[in-house]
Every structure is written in structure tokens, then in C-alpha cells.
Residue, then its C-alpha position, 0 to 999 in steps of 0.5 A: x837130273x835135267x829131264x826132272x828139272x826141266x819137267x818140273x819147270x814145265x809143270x810150274x809153266x803150264x800151272x801158270x797158264x791155267x791159272x791166268x786163262x782161268x782168272x777171268x772166269x772168277x773176276x767176274x764171281x761178284x758181278x755174276x751173283x749181283x745180276x743173278x740177286x737183280x740188285x746191288x746191296x750196297x752199305x751205308x751209314x746208319x743216318x748221317x745228314x747229307x750222306x746217307x739218311x730216308x727222306x719224308x717218304x722212307x726213300x734212301x738219299x744222299x751224297x754216299x747213296x748216289x756212289x750206290x746208285x751210280x753203281x747200280x745204274x752201270x750194272x743194271x741200267x736203273x739206279x733204283x736196283x739196290x737195296x741199302x744196308x744200315x751198318x756200324x761204325x764198329x762192323x762196316x769192314x766185317x758186313x763188307x768182308x762176309x759179302x753181306x754187302x757188295x760195296x761200302x760207301x760210308x764216309x770211309x776213310x782210306x789208310x795204309x793199314x786198312x788198304x793192306x790188312x783187312x782184305x779190302x781195295x778201296x775205289x777212287x777217293x769221291x771226297x777229300x776230307x779232314x778231320x776237324x773239331x766243333x764246339x759250343x759258341x757259348x765256350x768263345x773257343x777260336x783255336x783248337x790249341x785252346x783245348x787243352x784238357x778238354x772232353x772231346x766225344x769220340x767214336x771207336x773204330x775210327x782214324x780219330x782218336x790216332x789224330x787227336x792223340x797225334x795232334x795233342x801230344x805235337x802242340x804239348x797239350x792234353x785231352x780226354x777222350x769220351x768214347x761212345x759205341x753209335x753216331x747217335x750217343x755221341x751226338x747227343x752226349x755233345x748236344x747235352x754238354x757232356x763233352x767240351x767239343x767233338x771231333x771227327x771229319x769236317x763233312x761229318x762235323x757239318x752233319x751233326x751240326x745241321x740236325x742241331x735243335x740251332x745249328x748257330x750254337x755250334x762252331x766248327x774250329x778252323x784247324x784241319x789235323x788230318x787228311x781224310x780221303x774218303x772213298x767206297x770199298x770192295x772185297x780184294x780178289x776181284x779186279x773186274x768188279x773193282x774195276x766197275x766201281x772205279x770207273x762209276x766214279x771216273x764217270x761222274x767226274x769226267x761227266x762234270x769236266x765234260x759239262x754233260x748233266x743228267x738234263x743234257x745226256x741225251x743231247x750229248x749223245x750226238x756229240x762230236x768229242x770222240x772221248x765223249x762217243x767211247x764214254x756214253x757207248x755211241x763208239x767203242x766196246x768200252x762197257x763189254x770190257x768190264x762185262x757190262x752193256x756199252x751204255x753204262x756211263x749214260x745210263x750212271x749220268x740219267x740215273x744220279x747226274x755228273x759230281x757236281x749235281x751228286x755233291x750240290x744236291x745232297x752236300x752243297x751250299x743250298x743245303x743245311x750242310x752248307x759245304x763249298x767244293x774246296x779240295x773236291x773241286x775239278x782239277x781244271x779248277x784248282x781242286x783233286x778230282x781227277x778222271x783217267x781218259x776214257x780211250 
């Protein structure tokens, strides 16, 4: 009996060891497939001002787009080796689950249920947001609490409707949800007066207002009724791929903290700061640890710049969205952005 038990125990240990030693090979699956294909496939919004939109030449631009370009630069040394696939808000997770895309970068809120029921992993938060409400200025509404009985335009498959229900129930108010299948229908319905208000993330409200015929005709109400940490997403089961996503984002944040920009990154190669040396591949083998060239972080910054450059280029105060950094400021300046150390 003891011998049998011992054999079973040894067999279990052997199987565990085999699994442990074979893990690195399977962990490279997505990276190997992307390298073999020669490009990253990234899921983005269909059209979202400031986040994902084609410019006058048809080239995709925007905050979420630059996250994808940064990841492509880390892998290939060039932010141009990426294909963008416009994803519908209702099917974005299925497109990632099926393997049609390698990463989803699409104003997506991390929640408990999404993180634990979809077979997906969220990367670091790239934009700290919150849900708000926007109304036509002519209604003279100053607070979301004045919207009792209002018809509110919303999209399906988002956290929006539950947040609205929680807010109105808490304040003993009622509302009527008017649901549209896509962003164009939702936006047009609001602009044509089919709804009294529209509700989504405050950054998305800025995107909607930016494309109005006269943005000044619309007012975003002061209340922020939820926490919406927006983050890129990958499939579960590939820790190496998740690490590449995570440290791509951390590179953007750390580069801003260290004062490394797209313009001065070549000069920073001569920095005497040990952490900058490790980050830019001057010393250490950080790239090899995740299956990339040691200049992977250098390539990210050379391609898209640091977090501040990405933010200001697409969302900042000099853009049509006119957003301030708010909580999306570095931790050293009172914000929430924080990168683990490169050591």
C-alpha cells in the first residue's frame, strides 16, 4: 500500500515538474505567432475622436492606437507593423477570445466580472475615467440629479446602464434608457433630440461633443457617477504576452517620469541613471527576459514618445477634446500613474 502511494506521489511530482518546465514554451505562443505573421493585430473602436480615428490620409490615429503602436515597436522595432481592426462594442471581447486580434485597445473598463468570467486579462490602466452625462445646453440643466424622468441614450454591452440604474435608484429618481446598437446611432439620436441626455465615460462624452456641429451647444454635467479604469486586454493563459503588454504601458509612464521623450531618447542613451540604462537597453538583458530585443523600450519611446506625449497629442487641452490630465497625471504630481521600477 505504501509503495503504491509512493508511486502515485512520484508520478504526480513528475507530472508537475514536466508542466513547470514546459510552461515557457507555451508562454511564448502569442509572441511567436505575431513575429511569424510579421505584424500585430489590434482591436480598436470603430471611430472615436481622440482614441481611434483615421486622419485625412486614412492613417489611424489616437490614444488607443498609440498603445498598439507602442506594443508593435516593442516587438518589431517599428510602430508601423500593426494592423487595426475596428471592433463593435457588443462583440469586442468575442473577437479577442476567438484569436482574430492579439490585443484589444478600446476604451474598455476593467471590472471584476469581466476580469474573471471572460478568459481575458487586463493590462495596466492607461486612462482613469468615470461615467458622466451630457445634455443640450438649451435645457438649462445644471446637475444629473435634475434628470428625473429623462430619456437617456446608452449603448448595450457596457457598464453604462448598470451605473445609471445605481445612480438614479440611490437618488430616488427615475430615467428611461434608450438603447442603440452602435456609436453612430447613439450619437446621432442624441444630436437630433431623441434623448434628453447621453451617458458614457467622460472621455467618450468629450469625443462625442468634439464631433458636434457646434460643440458649445452641449454641456457635460459635473457629476462623475462611477469609476471607469480603461485598460487594454489580452487573452488569459499567456503570461509572457501579458508581460509584454504590461511593460509596454509601464515604459510610457516611466519614460515620462524620467524625462525621456521621443526627441531626446538618443541623448538619454548616455544617461548615468542606472534605471534609465536598464530601461533603454544600455545595460542588462531586460529584453531577453520577455523574448524581445534589449532595445525594446527605446523603440517604444522612439516610436510614440512617453505617456505625456501620447496623451497630449490625442486628448490634451490643445486638441478638440480639450482634456486635462486630472487623475491621469504621474504619481509624483498627485495623479494615479505609477510604474514599477526597472530593476
